[in-house]
py3Dmol code that shows the C-alpha trace and the ligand (Angstrom):
import py3Dmol

protein = """\
ATOM      1  CA  MET A   1     262.184  73.789  -4.884  1.00  0.00           C
ATOM      2  CA  ALA A   2     258.880  72.130  -5.672  1.00  0.00           C
ATOM      3  CA  ARG A   3     257.868  69.091  -3.599  1.00  0.00           C
ATOM      4  CA  THR A   4     258.847  66.800  -6.460  1.00  0.00           C
ATOM      5  CA  GLY A   5     262.460  67.935  -6.021  1.00  0.00           C
ATOM      6  CA  ARG A   6     262.325  69.685  -9.385  1.00  0.00           C
ATOM      7  CA  PRO A   7     262.939  73.459  -9.425  1.00  0.00           C
ATOM      8  CA  ALA A   8     259.647  75.367  -9.387  1.00  0.00           C
ATOM      9  CA  ARG A   9     258.625  76.622 -12.834  1.00  0.00           C
ATOM     10  CA  THR A  10     259.351  80.259 -13.503  1.00  0.00           C
ATOM     11  CA  LYS A  11     257.004  82.671 -15.259  1.00  0.00           C
ATOM     12  CA  GLN A  12     259.191  82.299 -18.352  1.00  0.00           C
ATOM     13  CA  ASP A  13     258.714  78.510 -18.257  1.00  0.00           C
ATOM     14  CA  TRP A  14     254.956  78.948 -18.056  1.00  0.00           C
ATOM     15  CA  ALA A  15     254.931  81.527 -20.843  1.00  0.00           C
ATOM     16  CA  ARG A  16     256.661  78.982 -23.084  1.00  0.00           C
ATOM     17  CA  ILE A  17     254.468  76.066 -22.003  1.00  0.00           C
ATOM     18  CA  LEU A  18     251.250  78.057 -22.547  1.00  0.00           C
ATOM     19  CA  GLU A  19     252.421  79.936 -25.650  1.00  0.00           C
ATOM     20  CA  GLY A  20     249.595  80.747 -28.059  1.00  0.00           C
ATOM     21  CA  VAL A  21     246.829  80.158 -25.495  1.00  0.00           C
ATOM     22  CA  ARG A  22     244.238  82.908 -25.980  1.00  0.00           C
ATOM     23  CA  GLY A  23     242.393  82.495 -22.692  1.00  0.00           C
ATOM     24  CA  THR A  24     243.130  84.057 -19.309  1.00  0.00           C
ATOM     25  CA  ILE A  25     246.088  82.666 -17.353  1.00  0.00           C
ATOM     26  CA  THR A  26     246.519  83.334 -13.619  1.00  0.00           C
ATOM     27  CA  TYR A  27     249.505  82.084 -11.625  1.00  0.00           C
ATOM     28  CA  GLN A  28     249.114  80.958  -8.004  1.00  0.00           C
ATOM     29  CA  ALA A  29     245.371  81.474  -8.417  1.00  0.00           C
ATOM     30  CA  SER A  30     243.354  80.852  -5.272  1.00  0.00           C
ATOM     31  CA  LEU A  31     240.857  78.094  -6.008  1.00  0.00           C
ATOM     32  CA  GLN A  32     238.553  79.527  -3.349  1.00  0.00           C
ATOM     33  CA  ASP A  33     237.281  81.788  -6.109  1.00  0.00           C
ATOM     34  CA  TYR A  34     236.545  78.820  -8.370  1.00  0.00           C
ATOM     35  CA  THR A  35     234.662  76.542  -5.978  1.00  0.00           C
ATOM     36  CA  SER A  36     231.153  76.951  -4.596  1.00  0.00           C
ATOM     37  CA  PHE A  37     232.551  75.852  -1.187  1.00  0.00           C
ATOM     38  CA  ARG A  38     234.929  78.886  -1.259  1.00  0.00           C
ATOM     39  CA  ILE A  39     237.686  76.576  -0.025  1.00  0.00           C
ATOM     40  CA  GLY A  40     240.959  75.491  -1.593  1.00  0.00           C
ATOM     41  CA  GLY A  41     244.665  76.256  -1.941  1.00  0.00           C
ATOM     42  CA  PRO A  42     246.279  77.692  -5.073  1.00  0.00           C
ATOM     43  CA  ALA A  43     246.667  76.361  -8.605  1.00  0.00           C
ATOM     44  CA  ASP A  44     250.169  76.732 -10.104  1.00  0.00           C
ATOM     45  CA  ALA A  45     248.567  78.022 -13.294  1.00  0.00           C
ATOM     46  CA  LEU A  46     244.859  78.514 -13.784  1.00  0.00           C
ATOM     47  CA  VAL A  47     243.815  78.677 -17.423  1.00  0.00           C
ATOM     48  CA  GLU A  48     240.419  79.728 -18.786  1.00  0.00           C
ATOM     49  CA  PRO A  49     240.395  78.762 -22.481  1.00  0.00           C
ATOM     50  CA  VAL A  50     238.177  80.891 -24.729  1.00  0.00           C
ATOM     51  CA  ASP A  51     236.903  78.048 -26.893  1.00  0.00           C
ATOM     52  CA  VAL A  52     237.301  74.321 -27.493  1.00  0.00           C
ATOM     53  CA  GLU A  53     240.239  74.859 -29.856  1.00  0.00           C
ATOM     54  CA  ASP A  54     242.025  76.839 -27.147  1.00  0.00           C
ATOM     55  CA  LEU A  55     241.326  74.023 -24.684  1.00  0.00           C
ATOM     56  CA  CYS A  56     242.862  71.532 -27.151  1.00  0.00           C
ATOM     57  CA  ARG A  57     245.994  73.671 -27.294  1.00  0.00           C
ATOM     58  CA  VAL A  58     246.330  73.781 -23.502  1.00  0.00           C
ATOM     59  CA  VAL A  59     245.951  70.000 -23.228  1.00  0.00           C
ATOM     60  CA  ALA A  60     248.368  69.211 -26.081  1.00  0.00           C
ATOM     61  CA  GLN A  61     251.060  71.592 -24.835  1.00  0.00           C
ATOM     62  CA  ALA A  62     250.716  70.407 -21.228  1.00  0.00           C
ATOM     63  CA  ARG A  63     251.133  66.830 -22.411  1.00  0.00           C
ATOM     64  CA  ALA A  64     254.298  67.703 -24.322  1.00  0.00           C
ATOM     65  CA  GLU A  65     255.758  68.945 -21.000  1.00  0.00           C
ATOM     66  CA  ARG A  66     254.207  66.115 -18.931  1.00  0.00           C
ATOM     67  CA  ILE A  67     252.238  68.579 -16.848  1.00  0.00           C
ATOM     68  CA  PRO A  68     248.994  67.295 -15.338  1.00  0.00           C
ATOM     69  CA  VAL A  69     245.785  69.127 -16.265  1.00  0.00           C
ATOM     70  CA  PHE A  70     242.908  69.200 -13.826  1.00  0.00           C
ATOM     71  CA  VAL A  71     239.487  70.638 -14.624  1.00  0.00           C
ATOM     72  CA  VAL A  72     237.792  72.479 -11.818  1.00  0.00           C
ATOM     73  CA  GLY A  73     234.018  72.520 -12.297  1.00  0.00           C
ATOM     74  CA  GLY A  74     233.704  73.784  -8.811  1.00  0.00           C
ATOM     75  CA  THR A  75     230.434  72.685  -7.269  1.00  0.00           C
ATOM     76  CA  ASN A  76     230.934  69.118  -6.148  1.00  0.00           C
ATOM     77  CA  VAL A  77     234.572  69.353  -5.215  1.00  0.00           C
ATOM     78  CA  LEU A  78     236.694  69.971  -2.143  1.00  0.00           C
ATOM     79  CA  VAL A  79     240.160  71.290  -3.029  1.00  0.00           C
ATOM     80  CA  ARG A  80     242.636  70.573  -0.239  1.00  0.00           C
ATOM     81  CA  ASP A  81     244.481  73.463   1.392  1.00  0.00           C
ATOM     82  CA  GLY A  82     247.796  72.808  -0.429  1.00  0.00           C
ATOM     83  CA  GLY A  83     246.104  73.424  -3.785  1.00  0.00           C
ATOM     84  CA  ILE A  84     246.747  71.723  -7.126  1.00  0.00           C
ATOM     85  CA  ARG A  85     250.101  71.377  -8.880  1.00  0.00           C
ATOM     86  CA  GLY A  86     250.272  71.792 -12.623  1.00  0.00           C
ATOM     87  CA  ILE A  87     247.577  73.356 -14.773  1.00  0.00           C
ATOM     88  CA  VAL A  88     244.029  73.822 -13.577  1.00  0.00           C
ATOM     89  CA  VAL A  89     241.502  74.529 -16.307  1.00  0.00           C
ATOM     90  CA  SER A  90     238.260  76.372 -15.720  1.00  0.00           C
ATOM     91  CA  LEU A  91     235.692  76.124 -18.506  1.00  0.00           C
ATOM     92  CA  ARG A  92     234.004  79.370 -17.412  1.00  0.00           C
ATOM     93  CA  GLN A  93     234.538  81.002 -20.796  1.00  0.00           C
ATOM     94  CA  LEU A  94     233.127  78.071 -22.798  1.00  0.00           C
ATOM     95  CA  LYS A  95     229.568  79.326 -22.842  1.00  0.00           C
ATOM     96  CA  THR A  96     227.968  78.575 -26.215  1.00  0.00           C
ATOM     97  CA  ILE A  97     224.430  77.172 -26.295  1.00  0.00           C
ATOM     98  CA  ARG A  98     222.576  76.479 -29.530  1.00  0.00           C
ATOM     99  CA  GLN A  99     219.479  74.687 -30.633  1.00  0.00           C
ATOM    100  CA  GLU A 100     219.820  72.033 -33.323  1.00  0.00           C
ATOM    101  CA  PRO A 101     217.115  70.255 -35.323  1.00  0.00           C
ATOM    102  CA  GLY A 102     215.071  67.541 -33.577  1.00  0.00           C
ATOM    103  CA  HIS A 103     214.721  69.305 -30.204  1.00  0.00           C
ATOM    104  CA  VAL A 104     218.426  68.967 -29.487  1.00  0.00           C
ATOM    105  CA  LEU A 105     220.463  71.512 -27.529  1.00  0.00           C
ATOM    106  CA  TYR A 106     224.246  71.720 -27.716  1.00  0.00           C
ATOM    107  CA  ALA A 107     225.891  73.327 -24.692  1.00  0.00           C
ATOM    108  CA  ASP A 108     229.573  74.011 -24.044  1.00  0.00           C
ATOM    109  CA  GLY A 109     230.906  72.446 -20.853  1.00  0.00           C
ATOM    110  CA  GLY A 110     231.167  75.765 -19.031  1.00  0.00           C
ATOM    111  CA  VAL A 111     227.481  76.646 -19.383  1.00  0.00           C
ATOM    112  CA  GLY A 112     225.801  76.726 -15.976  1.00  0.00           C
ATOM    113  CA  MET A 113     222.844  74.390 -15.432  1.00  0.00           C
ATOM    114  CA  PRO A 114     220.577  77.310 -14.421  1.00  0.00           C
ATOM    115  CA  THR A 115     221.409  79.084 -17.716  1.00  0.00           C
ATOM    116  CA  LEU A 116     220.778  75.935 -19.722  1.00  0.00           C
ATOM    117  CA  ILE A 117     217.456  75.288 -17.997  1.00  0.00           C
ATOM    118  CA  GLY A 118     216.378  78.904 -18.631  1.00  0.00           C
ATOM    119  CA  TYR A 119     217.274  78.473 -22.321  1.00  0.00           C
ATOM    120  CA  ALA A 120     215.223  75.249 -22.520  1.00  0.00           C
ATOM    121  CA  ILE A 121     212.218  76.872 -20.820  1.00  0.00           C
ATOM    122  CA  ARG A 122     212.255  79.780 -23.304  1.00  0.00           C
ATOM    123  CA  ARG A 123     212.104  77.267 -26.164  1.00  0.00           C
ATOM    124  CA  SER A 124     209.448  75.092 -24.444  1.00  0.00           C
ATOM    125  CA  LEU A 125     211.821  72.134 -24.307  1.00  0.00           C
ATOM    126  CA  SER A 126     211.241  69.604 -21.557  1.00  0.00           C
ATOM    127  CA  GLY A 127     213.673  67.115 -20.004  1.00  0.00           C
ATOM    128  CA  LEU A 128     215.935  69.130 -17.716  1.00  0.00           C
ATOM    129  CA  GLU A 129     213.425  70.152 -15.046  1.00  0.00           C
ATOM    130  CA  TRP A 130     215.011  67.736 -12.560  1.00  0.00           C
ATOM    131  CA  GLY A 131     218.097  69.975 -12.521  1.00  0.00           C
ATOM    132  CA  ALA A 132     216.351  73.102 -11.192  1.00  0.00           C
ATOM    133  CA  GLY A 133     218.556  74.640  -8.534  1.00  0.00           C
ATOM    134  CA  ILE A 134     221.658  72.606  -9.359  1.00  0.00           C
ATOM    135  CA  PRO A 135     224.389  75.236  -9.517  1.00  0.00           C
ATOM    136  CA  GLY A 136     227.038  73.230 -11.423  1.00  0.00           C
ATOM    137  CA  THR A 137     228.287  73.418 -14.967  1.00  0.00           C
ATOM    138  CA  VAL A 138     226.968  71.221 -17.736  1.00  0.00           C
ATOM    139  CA  ALA A 139     230.350  69.438 -17.920  1.00  0.00           C
ATOM    140  CA  GLY A 140     230.323  68.740 -14.183  1.00  0.00           C
ATOM    141  CA  CYS A 141     226.776  67.420 -14.382  1.00  0.00           C
ATOM    142  CA  VAL A 142     227.718  65.060 -17.227  1.00  0.00           C
ATOM    143  CA  VAL A 143     230.851  63.733 -15.516  1.00  0.00           C
ATOM    144  CA  MET A 144     229.026  62.931 -12.304  1.00  0.00           C
ATOM    145  CA  ASN A 145     225.709  62.024 -13.955  1.00  0.00           C
ATOM    146  CA  ALA A 146     224.087  64.589 -11.687  1.00  0.00           C
ATOM    147  CA  GLY A 147     220.538  63.880 -10.708  1.00  0.00           C
ATOM    148  CA  THR A 148     217.688  64.297  -8.292  1.00  0.00           C
ATOM    149  CA  ARG A 149     214.690  62.156  -7.625  1.00  0.00           C
ATOM    150  CA  LEU A 150     212.997  63.710 -10.701  1.00  0.00           C
ATOM    151  CA  GLY A 151     215.633  62.550 -13.146  1.00  0.00           C
ATOM    152  CA  GLU A 152     219.301  62.565 -14.055  1.00  0.00           C
ATOM    153  CA  MET A 153     221.688  63.724 -16.741  1.00  0.00           C
ATOM    154  CA  LYS A 154     221.836  60.382 -18.549  1.00  0.00           C
ATOM    155  CA  ASP A 155     218.128  60.681 -19.391  1.00  0.00           C
ATOM    156  CA  SER A 156     218.926  63.509 -21.856  1.00  0.00           C
ATOM    157  CA  VAL A 157     222.527  63.058 -23.012  1.00  0.00           C
ATOM    158  CA  LYS A 158     222.673  62.357 -26.767  1.00  0.00           C
ATOM    159  CA  ALA A 159     226.434  62.696 -27.214  1.00  0.00           C
ATOM    160  CA  VAL A 160     229.428  64.166 -25.396  1.00  0.00           C
ATOM    161  CA  ARG A 161     232.200  66.249 -26.954  1.00  0.00           C
ATOM    162  CA  MET A 162     235.516  65.497 -25.274  1.00  0.00           C
ATOM    163  CA  VAL A 163     239.067  66.699 -25.618  1.00  0.00           C
ATOM    164  CA  ASP A 164     241.245  63.605 -25.282  1.00  0.00           C
ATOM    165  CA  PRO A 165     244.626  63.534 -23.465  1.00  0.00           C
ATOM    166  CA  ARG A 166     246.414  64.374 -26.739  1.00  0.00           C
ATOM    167  CA  GLY A 167     244.324  67.490 -27.231  1.00  0.00           C
ATOM    168  CA  ARG A 168     242.025  66.146 -29.967  1.00  0.00           C
ATOM    169  CA  VAL A 169     238.255  66.596 -30.137  1.00  0.00           C
ATOM    170  CA  VAL A 170     236.329  63.312 -29.885  1.00  0.00           C
ATOM    171  CA  ASP A 171     232.524  63.083 -29.991  1.00  0.00           C
ATOM    172  CA  ILE A 172     231.083  60.097 -28.128  1.00  0.00           C
ATOM    173  CA  PRO A 173     227.469  58.966 -28.623  1.00  0.00           C
ATOM    174  CA  ALA A 174     225.519  58.310 -25.427  1.00  0.00           C
ATOM    175  CA  ALA A 175     225.093  54.660 -26.411  1.00  0.00           C
ATOM    176  CA  ASP A 176     228.865  54.227 -25.905  1.00  0.00           C
ATOM    177  CA  ILE A 177     228.836  55.739 -22.401  1.00  0.00           C
ATOM    178  CA  PRO A 178     227.878  53.516 -19.469  1.00  0.00           C
ATOM    179  CA  PHE A 179     226.201  55.652 -16.802  1.00  0.00           C
ATOM    180  CA  SER A 180     225.725  54.636 -13.187  1.00  0.00           C
ATOM    181  CA  TYR A 181     224.588  56.382  -9.997  1.00  0.00           C
ATOM    182  CA  ARG A 182     226.451  59.716  -9.992  1.00  0.00           C
ATOM    183  CA  LYS A 183     229.017  58.607 -12.546  1.00  0.00           C
ATOM    184  CA  ALA A 184     229.470  58.665 -16.315  1.00  0.00           C
ATOM    185  CA  HIS A 185     232.097  56.121 -17.354  1.00  0.00           C
ATOM    186  CA  LEU A 186     233.866  58.291 -19.918  1.00  0.00           C
ATOM    187  CA  PRO A 187     237.257  57.767 -21.538  1.00  0.00           C
ATOM    188  CA  ARG A 188     240.112  59.905 -20.195  1.00  0.00           C
ATOM    189  CA  GLY A 189     239.886  63.532 -21.209  1.00  0.00           C
ATOM    190  CA  ILE A 190     237.884  66.674 -20.626  1.00  0.00           C
ATOM    191  CA  VAL A 191     234.175  67.144 -21.294  1.00  0.00           C
ATOM    192  CA  ALA A 192     234.039  70.193 -23.567  1.00  0.00           C
ATOM    193  CA  GLY A 193     230.360  70.083 -24.505  1.00  0.00           C
ATOM    194  CA  VAL A 194     227.242  67.968 -24.667  1.00  0.00           C
ATOM    195  CA  TRP A 195     224.258  67.376 -26.973  1.00  0.00           C
ATOM    196  CA  LEU A 196     221.013  66.921 -25.088  1.00  0.00           C
ATOM    197  CA  GLN A 197     217.937  65.280 -26.557  1.00  0.00           C
ATOM    198  CA  LEU A 198     214.929  67.131 -25.178  1.00  0.00           C
ATOM    199  CA  ARG A 199     211.252  66.985 -26.152  1.00  0.00           C
ATOM    200  CA  PRO A 200     208.681  69.655 -26.909  1.00  0.00           C
ATOM    201  CA  GLY A 201     206.534  70.521 -23.904  1.00  0.00           C
ATOM    202  CA  ALA A 202     204.049  73.085 -22.651  1.00  0.00           C
ATOM    203  CA  HIS A 203     205.948  76.227 -21.680  1.00  0.00           C
ATOM    204  CA  ASP A 204     203.879  77.023 -18.584  1.00  0.00           C
ATOM    205  CA  GLN A 205     204.040  73.480 -17.295  1.00  0.00           C
ATOM    206  CA  ILE A 206     207.829  73.253 -17.687  1.00  0.00           C
ATOM    207  CA  GLU A 207     208.236  76.605 -15.965  1.00  0.00           C
ATOM    208  CA  ARG A 208     205.850  75.594 -13.138  1.00  0.00           C
ATOM    209  CA  THR A 209     207.759  72.328 -12.510  1.00  0.00           C
ATOM    210  CA  VAL A 210     211.092  74.192 -12.388  1.00  0.00           C
ATOM    211  CA  LYS A 211     209.727  76.866 -10.048  1.00  0.00           C
ATOM    212  CA  ASP A 212     208.110  74.341  -7.692  1.00  0.00           C
ATOM    213  CA  TYR A 213     211.249  72.265  -7.566  1.00  0.00           C
ATOM    214  CA  LEU A 214     213.431  75.306  -6.977  1.00  0.00           C
ATOM    215  CA  GLN A 215     211.138  76.290  -4.133  1.00  0.00           C
ATOM    216  CA  TYR A 216     211.398  72.784  -2.619  1.00  0.00           C
ATOM    217  CA  ARG A 217     215.178  73.076  -2.706  1.00  0.00           C
ATOM    218  CA  LYS A 218     215.131  76.571  -1.227  1.00  0.00           C
ATOM    219  CA  ASP A 219     212.868  75.320   1.572  1.00  0.00           C
ATOM    220  CA  THR A 220     214.930  72.234   2.373  1.00  0.00           C
ATOM    221  CA  GLN A 221     218.548  73.103   1.462  1.00  0.00           C
ATOM    222  CA  PRO A 222     220.998  75.791   2.655  1.00  0.00           C
ATOM    223  CA  LEU A 223     221.355  77.389  -0.790  1.00  0.00           C
ATOM    224  CA  THR A 224     222.472  80.793   0.516  1.00  0.00           C
ATOM    225  CA  TRP A 225     225.649  79.426   2.172  1.00  0.00           C
ATOM    226  CA  PRO A 226     228.838  78.365   0.388  1.00  0.00           C
ATOM    227  CA  SER A 227     228.691  74.567   0.094  1.00  0.00           C
ATOM    228  CA  ALA A 228     229.471  71.766  -2.331  1.00  0.00           C
ATOM    229  CA  GLY A 229     225.937  70.399  -2.515  1.00  0.00           C
ATOM    230  CA  CYS A 230     225.357  66.966  -1.035  1.00  0.00           C
ATOM    231  CA  VAL A 231     228.462  65.531   0.628  1.00  0.00           C
ATOM    232  CA  PHE A 232     227.499  61.833   0.671  1.00  0.00           C
ATOM    233  CA  LYS A 233     225.807  59.553  -1.841  1.00  0.00           C
ATOM    234  CA  ASN A 234     222.432  58.230  -0.816  1.00  0.00           C
ATOM    235  CA  PRO A 235     222.763  54.594   0.284  1.00  0.00           C
ATOM    236  CA  PRO A 236     220.327  52.225  -1.480  1.00  0.00           C
ATOM    237  CA  GLN A 237     216.714  52.881  -0.399  1.00  0.00           C
ATOM    238  CA  ASP A 238     217.702  55.573   2.085  1.00  0.00           C
ATOM    239  CA  SER A 239     218.785  59.204   2.352  1.00  0.00           C
ATOM    240  CA  ALA A 240     222.210  60.208   3.670  1.00  0.00           C
ATOM    241  CA  GLY A 241     220.649  63.435   5.005  1.00  0.00           C
ATOM    242  CA  ARG A 242     218.114  61.463   7.019  1.00  0.00           C
ATOM    243  CA  LEU A 243     220.858  59.213   8.467  1.00  0.00           C
ATOM    244  CA  VAL A 244     223.139  62.127   9.450  1.00  0.00           C
ATOM    245  CA  ASP A 245     220.163  63.915  10.972  1.00  0.00           C
ATOM    246  CA  ALA A 246     219.144  60.761  12.897  1.00  0.00           C
ATOM    247  CA  ALA A 247     222.683  60.571  14.313  1.00  0.00           C
ATOM    248  CA  GLY A 248     222.065  63.999  15.858  1.00  0.00           C
ATOM    249  CA  LEU A 249     224.701  65.807  13.829  1.00  0.00           C
ATOM    250  CA  LYS A 250     222.857  68.844  12.461  1.00  0.00           C
ATOM    251  CA  GLY A 251     224.879  71.892  13.442  1.00  0.00           C
ATOM    252  CA  ALA A 252     228.037  69.860  14.294  1.00  0.00           C
ATOM    253  CA  ARG A 253     231.147  71.914  13.630  1.00  0.00           C
ATOM    254  CA  VAL A 254     234.882  71.689  13.054  1.00  0.00           C
ATOM    255  CA  GLY A 255     236.321  75.176  12.709  1.00  0.00           C
ATOM    256  CA  ASP A 256     234.107  77.052  10.278  1.00  0.00           C
ATOM    257  CA  ALA A 257     232.834  73.876   8.602  1.00  0.00           C
ATOM    258  CA  GLN A 258     229.352  72.973   9.791  1.00  0.00           C
ATOM    259  CA  VAL A 259     226.778  70.270   9.089  1.00  0.00           C
ATOM    260  CA  SER A 260     223.875  72.383   7.872  1.00  0.00           C
ATOM    261  CA  ASP A 261     221.013  72.612  10.307  1.00  0.00           C
ATOM    262  CA  LYS A 262     218.648  72.810   7.317  1.00  0.00           C
ATOM    263  CA  HIS A 263     219.748  69.656   5.458  1.00  0.00           C
ATOM    264  CA  ALA A 264     222.157  67.273   7.137  1.00  0.00           C
ATOM    265  CA  ASN A 265     223.765  66.051   3.884  1.00  0.00           C
ATOM    266  CA  PHE A 266     225.119  69.554   3.265  1.00  0.00           C
ATOM    267  CA  MET A 267     228.192  71.016   4.917  1.00  0.00           C
ATOM    268  CA  VAL A 268     228.451  74.778   4.820  1.00  0.00           C
ATOM    269  CA  ASN A 269     231.411  77.137   5.056  1.00  0.00           C
ATOM    270  CA  LEU A 270     230.596  79.662   7.767  1.00  0.00           C
ATOM    271  CA  GLY A 271     233.410  81.926   6.579  1.00  0.00           C
ATOM    272  CA  GLN A 272     236.984  80.738   7.007  1.00  0.00           C
ATOM    273  CA  ALA A 273     236.628  76.952   6.746  1.00  0.00           C
ATOM    274  CA  ARG A 274     239.682  75.065   5.523  1.00  0.00           C
ATOM    275  CA  ALA A 275     239.593  71.782   3.625  1.00  0.00           C
ATOM    276  CA  ALA A 276     241.170  70.127   6.704  1.00  0.00           C
ATOM    277  CA  ASP A 277     238.138  71.225   8.777  1.00  0.00           C
ATOM    278  CA  VAL A 278     235.702  69.747   6.260  1.00  0.00           C
ATOM    279  CA  LEU A 279     237.649  66.472   6.117  1.00  0.00           C
ATOM    280  CA  ALA A 280     237.678  66.222   9.919  1.00  0.00           C
ATOM    281  CA  LEU A 281     233.929  66.863   9.976  1.00  0.00           C
ATOM    282  CA  ILE A 282     233.390  64.182   7.313  1.00  0.00           C
ATOM    283  CA  ARG A 283     235.302  61.651   9.476  1.00  0.00           C
ATOM    284  CA  LYS A 284     233.232  62.609  12.494  1.00  0.00           C
ATOM    285  CA  VAL A 285     229.937  62.256  10.595  1.00  0.00           C
ATOM    286  CA  ARG A 286     230.834  58.920   9.017  1.00  0.00           C
ATOM    287  CA  ALA A 287     231.878  57.474  12.360  1.00  0.00           C
ATOM    288  CA  ALA A 288     228.694  58.667  14.084  1.00  0.00           C
ATOM    289  CA  VAL A 289     226.407  57.353  11.317  1.00  0.00           C
ATOM    290  CA  LYS A 290     228.220  54.008  11.270  1.00  0.00           C
ATOM    291  CA  LYS A 291     227.760  53.723  15.032  1.00  0.00           C
ATOM    292  CA  GLN A 292     224.117  54.829  14.982  1.00  0.00           C
ATOM    293  CA  SER A 293     222.800  52.911  11.967  1.00  0.00           C
ATOM    294  CA  GLY A 294     225.571  50.582  10.763  1.00  0.00           C
ATOM    295  CA  VAL A 295     225.729  52.355   7.379  1.00  0.00           C
ATOM    296  CA  THR A 296     229.080  53.393   5.861  1.00  0.00           C
ATOM    297  CA  LEU A 297     228.402  56.601   3.952  1.00  0.00           C
ATOM    298  CA  GLU A 298     230.222  57.025   0.658  1.00  0.00           C
ATOM    299  CA  LEU A 299     231.448  60.426  -0.478  1.00  0.00           C
ATOM    300  CA  GLU A 300     229.651  62.122  -3.359  1.00  0.00           C
ATOM    301  CA  LEU A 301     232.017  65.064  -2.945  1.00  0.00           C
ATOM    302  CA  LYS A 302     235.258  64.739  -4.888  1.00  0.00           C
ATOM    303  CA  VAL A 303     238.349  65.543  -2.814  1.00  0.00           C
ATOM    304  CA  VAL A 304     241.367  66.735  -4.812  1.00  0.00           C
ATOM    305  CA  GLY A 305     244.710  68.479  -4.400  1.00  0.00           C
ATOM    306  CA  GLN A 306     247.471  68.380  -1.800  1.00  0.00           C
ATOM    307  CA  ALA A 307     247.044  68.552   1.972  1.00  0.00           C
TER     308      ALA A 307
END
"""
ligand_1 = """\
44
EPU
N 215.830 64.298 5.657
C 215.943 64.418 7.002
N 216.863 65.316 7.513
C 217.655 66.065 6.729
C 217.559 65.936 5.319
C 216.630 65.033 4.806
O 215.265 63.748 7.750
O 218.461 66.842 7.277
C 214.817 63.405 5.093
C 213.698 64.218 4.425
O 212.738 64.621 5.355
C 213.171 63.258 3.389
C 214.379 62.400 3.016
O 215.353 62.593 4.057
O 212.206 62.419 3.970
C 214.954 62.803 1.661
O 215.348 64.180 1.698
P 215.416 65.095 0.381
O 214.089 65.166 -0.298
O 216.059 66.376 0.766
O 216.328 64.280 -0.609
P 217.799 63.714 -0.421
O 217.725 62.247 -0.766
O 218.390 64.072 0.890
C 218.425 64.087 -2.923
C 219.698 64.486 -3.649
C 219.868 66.007 -3.665
C 218.620 66.615 -4.305
C 217.404 66.204 -3.471
C 216.088 66.735 -3.979
C 221.514 62.868 -3.386
C 222.691 62.448 -2.563
N 220.844 63.932 -2.948
O 218.590 64.470 -1.553
O 221.001 66.275 -4.470
O 218.743 68.012 -4.361
O 217.308 64.742 -3.495
O 215.764 66.098 -5.184
O 221.217 62.260 -4.397
C 223.322 66.881 -4.609
O 223.446 65.878 -5.313
O 224.247 67.687 -4.391
C 222.022 67.097 -3.987
C 221.851 68.027 -3.077
"""
view = py3Dmol.view(width=600, height=400)
view.addModel(protein, "pdb")
view.setStyle({"model": 0}, {"cartoon": {"style": "trace"}})
view.addModel(ligand_1, "xyz")
view.setStyle({"model": 1}, {"stick": {}})
view.zoomTo()
view.show()
């Protein structure tokens, strides 16, 4: 029996629910393989739609059966050890990028930021340099209005293509989307793609900025370890990394979860970390920072799934 008291769905149930879906479907898929933290329990059904139309089908058919759909972007998320019930969608196969008139790029939600930035550099388009080294997908970066001190997603978003909860495509102009620090206030649904307004620039200068910035990140962040990027939001006028460092917590560990000794706002998975270890470490860090500096750190990391 499932925890809801309802009998667990059989393979036949899932085959009916996901009938006609052209993308890959994996049952009891470990979400470790879909998160940059390499942590997370299983998804009942993990679906990788092949295009936006396929995504619409998944959403519409899930709704007809009242099954929740969760999108795993994977880089800024901690999936708890019990995993996620229902359907988990990965946009990995939604990978189209194209240039449109007026220095506009359209990118599917599953395009990786590094790929998109490479594409912009090759066309001498400026505006995304701030994102050098951000490993997430375009969709993830839109949803969380990803940014660095050089800029943020909202500076370039022209419009967002969403699939609404009924499985219909809706295009939303940027003017209708309020953005705030690390959040785009979007209607319910899934970000399937985005139009970005860039500007013509000097190829060598764009490339130089990206390379320098990438180097800064390599020098200051633990990019070779599995992590979810920054764990806490920066409090106004300060840096969460500086505060955690000042509280003496670099290298602090719970199980295989460790506060990076390179950048204290990163937690790294030394190998076998569980979500419970990371959550215990987060509690420890927040308590120590509160005691040391009086600041209550807010999570940037999104925690999802069942314990
Ligand atoms: N610092 C320390 N100890 C540390 C880390 C930082 O003292 O362990 C100090 C640094 O010496 C520096 C200051 O804190 O004086 C700021 O550090 P940094 O330049 O690394 O920037 P940050 O504010 O910690 C922000 C973003 C990062 C982004 C970097 C670089 C947030 C929460 N963090 O970090 O974004 O990569 O700037 O632009 O906005 C992310 O969002 O996942 C992320 C990593």
